[in-house]
N, C-alpha and C positions, 0 to 999 in steps of 0.2 A: 529555622525556616527563613528563606530569603525574603527580602522586602517586597520583591515582585510577587511571590506566591502569596504572601500575607495580604497584599492589596487585591489580588485576584480572588482570594477566598472571600474577602469582604464584599466585593462587587457581586460575585456569584450568589452570595447569600441574599443580597438585596434583590437580585433578579428573581430568585426563587420566591421570595416573599411577595413581590409585586406582580409577577406574571404567572407563576406556577404553584400557587399555595396548596393546591389539592393533589400535587404529584405524589405518587407512592414512593418514588425514589428519585433523587436528584444528585448527579455527580459532576464534579469539575474534573476535566481530563486534558490531555494534550501537552504541548510543549511547556506550558507554565508549570504543570505538575512535575515534569521531568527536570525542571530548573534549566531549561534550554530556551526560554522565551526571549525575544528581542523586543525592541520598542514598538514593533509593528505586529507582534503576535496577537492572535485573537484568543478568545475564551471558548473552549469546546465544552459543551454541556450535554450530558445524557439525561433526558427527562422521561421518566417512566410513569405512566398512569395505569390505573386498574384496567382500563379499556380505552382504545382509540379506534375511530372508524378506519383510519389508515395512518401508517407511519409518515412522517414528514420531516423535512429539514428547514429550519427557519433562521434567517440571517437578519441581524439588526445591530444597532449601536446603542450602548448604554454607558453613561458616565464616561464617554470618550473611548470605551473599549469596543472593538468589533466582536460580535458574538455569533457563534454557530451553535444552534440548539438542535439536537437530534431527538425527536419526540416519538416515543414508542409505547407499547405495552409489552408484557413479557413475550407474548406470542409473536408479535411482529419483530421483536428483537432477536428471538431465536431464529426466525425465518432468515433475517439478514445474516446472522452468524453462519448458518448452515447452507443456505441456498445462494447467497451472494458472495460472501467473503471466502468461504471454503472453496467455492467454484473458481473464483478469481485467483485464489492463492495469496491474497493480500489481506491480512486480518485487521483492517482498520478499526472496525467497531469493537471486536473482542478485545483488542489492545486498549482502547479507550476505556471500556468498562472495567477491565482487569486492573488498570493502573489508576483509575479515577478515585477521587476523594469524595466521599458522600457527605452531603450537607443537608441540614445542620448536624444531624446525628445518623448513625447507622440504623438501618431499618431491615425488616425481614425481607422485603422486596429487593433491597440493595444487596443483601447477602445472597439471595437466590440468583440474581443476574450475574454477580461476580463469580459465583460457583459455576454457572453455566458458561461464562466466558473462559474460565480457566480450563474447563473440560474440552471446549472446542479448540483452544490453543494447543492443548496436549494431544488432541486427535490429529492435528495438522491439516493441511489442505487436502482436497480430493486428489489422489495420486494421478500423475500424468500417465496416459496410455501411449501406445506406439504412435498413434496419430498425432497427439500433441507434441511428442518429441520430434517427429519428422517435420511438422509445421514450423516449429521453432528452428530446427536445423536449417531448413530451407530459407527462412527469412533472414537468418544471420548470414548464411552463405551468400545470399544475394547482395546484402549490404557490404560484405567484405569485398566482393568483386568491384563494387563501386568506389572503394577507397584504395584499391591497389594502384590505380593511376587516375586520380580525380582530375576533372577538367578545370576546376578552379577552387579557391579557398572557400567560397560560399557553399558549394555543394559538399565539400569535405566536411565542414562543420555540421551541416544538416545530417549527413549520414552517420557521422561519428556520434552525434547526439542520440540517434536512434539505436545505435549499437550499445550505447551506455546502459540503457534500460533493458535491451533484449538479452545481452550476454549475462547481466546480473540475474535476470529472471530465469534464464536457462540453467545457470549454475545452481541456483537454489531449488527450483522446481524439479529438476532432474534428479535431485537427491531427496525428494519429498519433503523439503523444508518450506516453511512459509517464506513468501517473497516480499517485496516492497516496491514502492513506486516513488518517483520524484526525489525529494530531499531526504527521504528515509532510507534510500538505497545504501549509502555508505555506512550508516549506523547498523543496518541489518547485516551487511557483509562482515563488518568488524565483529559482530556478535557471534556469527557462525564460524568464520575462519579468518583470523587476523592476518595470516600469511597471504591468503588470496586477496584480502582487502588491500594490502599494500601493493601487490602486483597489479591489481585492478587500477588503483589510484595512479601509480607510476605510468602505466600504459596510456591511460586517457590524458594525463597531464602532457605526455610527449605528443600526443595527437593534437590536443587543443592548443598548446602553447608553441610547439616547434613544428607542427604539421608533419610529424614523423609517425606514420601509421604502422610501421613494422611491429612495435610492441603490442598494439591492439590486435593485429592479425595473429600473432603468436598466442596471445591470450585466448582468442576465439578457437584456435586449433586445440589448445589445451582443454578448454571446457567441452568442446564437442567430441573429443576423442573417444570418451567412454560410450557415446551413443552412435559411433560410426563415422565421425568426422563431418566435413562439409558435404552438402547434399544438393545435387541438381539432377543428374541423369536418373531417370526412373521415378522421380517424384510425381505423384498425382494427388489431386484434391478435388473431390466431387461436391457439387452443389446439391442441396436437398431437392428431391424430385418435385416438391410443391412449388419451387421457385420458377413459375412460368405464368404468363398471362393467360386467361381463359380464351378459348377459340372464339372468334366473332360469330 
């Protein structure tokens, strides 16, 4: 066990005793559990009670550690698993519960929520339909047009940053794989397809460092090919009928 993890476990145990003594289950999760924590990493805590009026996220500092506590009961936790994370395609909460270390000891509630998290992870995200694929293709196509001949370096960096997340999401979701966001994207791509991860990394390094966008454009072509390639002509997107102000 690393010194960082040992210290985190000690602090988390104190937090449980001081703030959440009646919790049915209490888990330490996040980067510190994966042994990826930095000097500025926070403690991610999953706190499960027998019943809560509503789920909430609570941020505070304890013994110099920034803390994020995700407070639930079993029913609100399952709602977030199935109605929020499965819909978004990013399994933030199921991952935290699945990998979390229960403190101070394992409980029946802890075993229950870990089993539920594993089942949801095995089920995967809600599959994309034709509409989701076309929306993603169109958004990526639009950004690619903006980097073929960018007006300046500032605009190039902004659009390439958007493509970084968009093309990773399309690559994963179009294969019914769980996606990722932010700093978790490289780790997720590496876990799913190391060869693609390397191509992805090389392409975006060329764009960010050398302002060479050709590798990113080729990467986009490769990812969108199985869904029909770039999309502009014929694309439509309808707003819900109820999106209108009432007549005066």
